[in-house]
C-alpha positions as CSV (number, residue, x, y, z in Angstrom):
1,M,-15.0,-3.8,3.1
2,L,-16.4,-1.4,0.8
3,R,-12.7,-0.6,-0.7
4,L,-12.6,-3.7,-2.3
5,L,-15.9,-3.6,-3.6
6,R,-14.8,-1.1,-5.5
7,L,-11.7,-2.2,-6.5
8,A,-13.8,-5.6,-7.7
9,L,-15.7,-3.7,-9.5
10,A,-12.7,-1.7,-11.0
11,F,-10.7,-3.8,-12.0
12,R,-13.7,-5.7,-14.2
13,T,-14.6,-2.9,-16.0
14,A,-10.4,-2.2,-16.3
15,D,-10.1,-5.8,-17.3
16,P,-11.2,-6.8,-21.4
17,A,-10.9,-10.7,-19.9
18,E,-12.9,-10.0,-17.4
19,R,-15.7,-8.1,-19.4
20,Q,-15.5,-11.0,-22.0
21,G,-15.8,-13.7,-19.9
22,P,-13.3,-16.4,-19.2
23,Q,-11.5,-17.1,-22.4
24,Q,-8.7,-20.1,-22.8
25,Q,-4.7,-18.6,-22.7
26,G,-2.3,-20.3,-24.0
27,P,1.1,-21.0,-21.2
28,Q,2.7,-17.4,-22.1
29,Q,0.0,-15.7,-21.6
30,Q,-1.2,-16.5,-18.1
31,G,-1.9,-15.1,-14.7
32,L,1.0,-12.4,-16.9
33,P,0.2,-8.7,-16.8
34,Q,-0.1,-7.5,-20.3
35,G,2.2,-4.0,-21.1
36,D,4.6,-2.6,-19.0
37,T,4.3,-3.2,-15.9
38,R,6.7,-3.0,-13.3
39,L,6.7,-6.6,-10.8
40,K,7.3,-7.4,-6.7
41,T,6.7,-10.2,-4.4
42,V,6.2,-10.3,-0.9
43,Q,5.2,-11.5,1.7
44,G,1.8,-10.7,3.4
45,V,-0.7,-11.6,5.7
46,V,-5.0,-12.2,3.8
47,T,-6.8,-9.1,6.0
48,S,-10.3,-9.6,3.7
49,F,-12.2,-12.0,1.4
50,C,-15.3,-11.8,0.3
51,G,-16.9,-14.2,-2.0
52,D,-14.4,-14.4,-5.2
53,Y,-12.5,-11.3,-4.1
54,G,-10.0,-10.5,-1.1
55,M,-7.4,-7.7,0.3
56,I,-3.6,-8.6,1.5
57,D,-2.0,-5.8,3.9
58,E,-5.2,-4.0,3.2
59,S,-4.0,-2.7,0.3
60,I,-3.6,-5.8,-2.3
61,Y,-6.6,-6.8,-4.5
62,F,-6.4,-10.9,-4.9
63,S,-9.6,-12.9,-6.9
64,S,-9.8,-16.4,-6.5
65,D,-8.0,-17.2,-9.6
66,V,-5.0,-16.1,-9.2
67,V,-4.4,-18.3,-5.3
68,T,-1.9,-21.2,-6.6
69,G,-4.1,-24.7,-6.5
70,N,-7.0,-23.3,-6.2
71,V,-6.6,-23.4,-2.5
72,P,-9.0,-22.0,0.0
73,L,-7.9,-19.4,1.9
74,K,-9.3,-17.4,5.1
75,V,-8.1,-14.2,6.8
76,G,-5.8,-14.3,8.6
77,Q,-3.2,-16.6,6.4
78,K,0.2,-15.8,4.6
79,V,0.3,-15.9,1.7
80,N,3.9,-14.8,-1.0
81,V,2.4,-12.1,-3.8
82,V,3.3,-11.2,-6.8
83,V,1.5,-7.5,-8.0
84,E,1.3,-5.7,-10.8
85,E,0.1,-1.9,-10.6
86,N,-2.6,-0.8,-12.3
87,K,-1.3,2.8,-13.4
88,T,-4.4,3.5,-13.9
89,L,-6.1,3.0,-11.0
90,Y,-3.2,4.0,-8.7
91,A,-3.6,0.2,-7.7
92,L,-1.7,-2.8,-6.5
93,R,-3.2,-6.3,-8.0
94,A,-1.9,-9.6,-7.1
95,I,-1.1,-11.8,-10.5
96,K,0.0,-15.3,-8.7
97,V,-1.2,-15.8,-4.8
98,D,1.1,-18.4,-3.3
99,V,-0.1,-20.1,0.5
100,V,3.0,-19.9,2.9
101,P,3.0,-23.4,5.1
102,H,3.1,-23.0,9.0
103,C,6.7,-24.3,8.7
104,L,8.1,-21.9,6.7
105,Y,7.0,-18.7,9.0
106,G,9.5,-17.4,9.6
107,A,12.0,-17.9,7.3
108,G,13.2,-15.3,4.3
109,P,12.8,-15.8,1.2
110,S,15.6,-14.0,-0.9
111,D,19.2,-15.0,-1.4
112,S,20.2,-12.5,1.4
113,G,18.5,-13.3,4.0
114,T,16.1,-10.2,3.9
115,R,12.0,-10.5,3.8
116,L,10.3,-8.1,3.0
117,L,6.9,-7.4,3.4
118,I,4.1,-4.5,2.5
119,A,2.3,-3.2,6.2
120,C,0.7,-0.2,7.7
121,V,2.4,1.8,10.3
122,T,0.9,1.2,13.3
123,S,1.9,3.3,16.3
124,I,5.0,6.0,16.3
125,S,6.5,6.3,19.5
126,E,9.6,9.4,19.8
127,D,11.5,7.9,16.9
128,T,10.5,5.1,16.8
129,I,8.0,3.4,14.2
130,Y,6.2,0.4,15.0
131,V,4.4,-1.7,11.2
132,S,3.6,-4.8,14.0
133,D,3.9,-6.7,17.2
134,S,6.9,-7.3,16.0
135,I,8.5,-5.1,13.4
136,Y,9.8,-1.6,14.6
137,C,12.3,0.3,12.6
138,S,14.5,4.0,14.0
139,I,12.3,6.5,11.8
140,D,16.3,7.8,10.8
141,I,16.1,4.8,7.9
142,A,12.3,6.7,6.0
143,A,13.0,7.1,2.6
144,E,15.0,11.1,2.6
145,D,12.2,13.2,3.4
146,F,9.5,11.0,4.2
147,V,8.0,11.5,8.0
148,P,5.4,8.2,8.1
149,Y,2.9,8.6,10.2
150,K,-0.8,6.1,11.2
151,G,-1.9,4.2,9.0
152,D,0.5,4.5,6.2
153,L,1.7,1.8,3.8
154,L,5.3,1.3,3.9
155,E,7.4,-1.2,1.3
156,V,9.4,-2.6,5.0
157,E,12.7,-4.7,4.4
158,Y,14.0,-6.6,7.1
159,A,15.8,-9.7,8.5
160,T,15.1,-12.2,10.9
161,E,15.5,-15.8,12.3
162,L,12.7,-17.8,13.8
163,S,14.3,-17.7,17.6
164,I,13.6,-13.6,17.4
165,S,10.3,-12.3,18.6
166,N,11.6,-9.2,17.5
167,I,12.2,-7.4,14.6
168,K,14.1,-4.8,13.1
169,A,14.0,-4.0,9.8
170,S,16.5,-2.4,8.0
171,S,15.3,0.4,5.4
172,V,11.3,1.6,5.2
173,K,9.2,4.2,2.6
174,P,6.5,4.7,1.2
175,T,4.2,1.7,-1.5
176,R,2.9,4.3,-3.5
177,C,4.7,8.0,-3.6
178,I,3.0,10.7,-6.0
179,H,2.6,14.0,-7.4
180,V,-0.2,15.6,-8.1
181,E,-0.3,19.5,-9.3
182,E,-2.8,22.3,-9.2
183,V,-5.9,20.0,-6.9
184,R,-7.5,22.0,-5.0
185,I,-7.7,22.1,-0.8
186,T,-11.9,21.3,-0.6
187,S,-11.6,20.9,3.5
188,V,-10.5,22.8,6.5
189,H,-11.3,21.6,10.2
190,G,-8.5,22.5,12.6
191,R,-5.1,20.8,12.3
192,N,-6.4,18.7,9.7
193,G,-8.2,19.3,6.1
194,V,-8.4,17.6,3.2
195,I,-7.6,17.9,-1.3
196,D,-9.7,17.2,-3.5
197,Y,-12.3,15.2,-2.2
198,T,-9.6,12.4,-1.9
199,I,-5.9,13.9,-0.4
200,F,-6.7,14.2,3.3
201,F,-3.9,15.8,5.6
202,T,-2.8,17.0,9.4
203,L,-0.6,19.6,9.8
204,E,0.9,17.1,12.1
205,S,2.9,15.8,9.7
206,V,3.3,18.0,6.5
207,K,5.7,19.4,5.5
208,I,5.0,23.1,4.7
209,P,6.5,26.2,3.6
210,D,7.5,28.4,6.3
211,G,4.4,30.7,6.8
212,Y,2.3,29.3,4.7
213,V,-1.8,28.4,6.6
214,P,-3.5,25.7,4.0
215,Q,-7.0,27.4,3.9
216,V,-10.5,26.2,1.5
217,D,-10.6,27.0,-1.5
218,D,-6.0,27.3,-1.9
219,I,-4.7,26.2,-5.2
220,V,-1.3,23.8,-4.5
221,N,1.3,21.4,-5.0
222,V,1.1,17.9,-3.1
223,V,3.7,15.2,-2.7
224,M,1.4,11.4,-1.5
225,V,1.6,8.5,0.3
226,E,-1.2,5.7,0.5
227,N,-2.6,5.8,3.6
228,I,-5.7,2.7,5.4
229,Q,-6.4,5.5,8.7
230,F,-9.2,7.1,7.2
231,C,-11.9,7.5,4.8
232,C,-9.1,8.6,1.7
233,N,-6.9,6.9,0.6
234,W,-4.1,9.1,0.0
235,R,-2.2,11.2,2.8
236,A,0.0,14.7,1.9
237,F,3.2,14.4,3.7
238,S,4.5,17.7,1.8
239,I,2.0,21.3,0.4
240,T,2.8,23.8,-2.0
241,P,1.2,26.7,-2.7
242,A,1.4,26.4,-6.8
243,Q,1.4,30.2,-6.6
244,K,3.9,32.5,-4.7
245,L,3.0,33.5,-1.7
């Protein structure tokens, strides 16, 4: 809930239209992002809702004015979402939300018969990744050099039929993968630590050079993915000292 409130405030501050109040928009402007943005369509579930704002799959912020037909939403409802990434806030925002009718549950929206959704890793058992009670995949199909960890947000592509209860995903990759340079390790507790107060890591699932042990005040380069398990929103899966050992 705190994350939802922070995102609502951040988007209202960043959006000039929000600061100026509601304005009449032309048919070609309404609901469309301005500037160079990357759009994608996914299917997800409303995971939180407060007032006029909510979250889908714990990762996509939306406001009630982008819901088609002003349909009231509730937690647990399935929706189709057009998503844009705000490169300044490193956040995902829905620009259009359509409620999925119950009769269409399980029907893939793409011509190829596959479905795309954003999901959180719930558990990893040996070589199998689970993103829900019914959707799983082999760890071998994850994006190159990426080892998923509990809480990671993944973009999952899978095929399904109404009669299938357990669904095997055909590909998984992080929703966002970002490289940052020369950031400082701010705390280390046993096998876990935090970088720059915002990025957590665990030695159970991080790539580091042979012989290197992360220490407080080390300056490092990091490859991170979005994760919702801990108080930080990012998990480092690769850490390299900024200076040669």
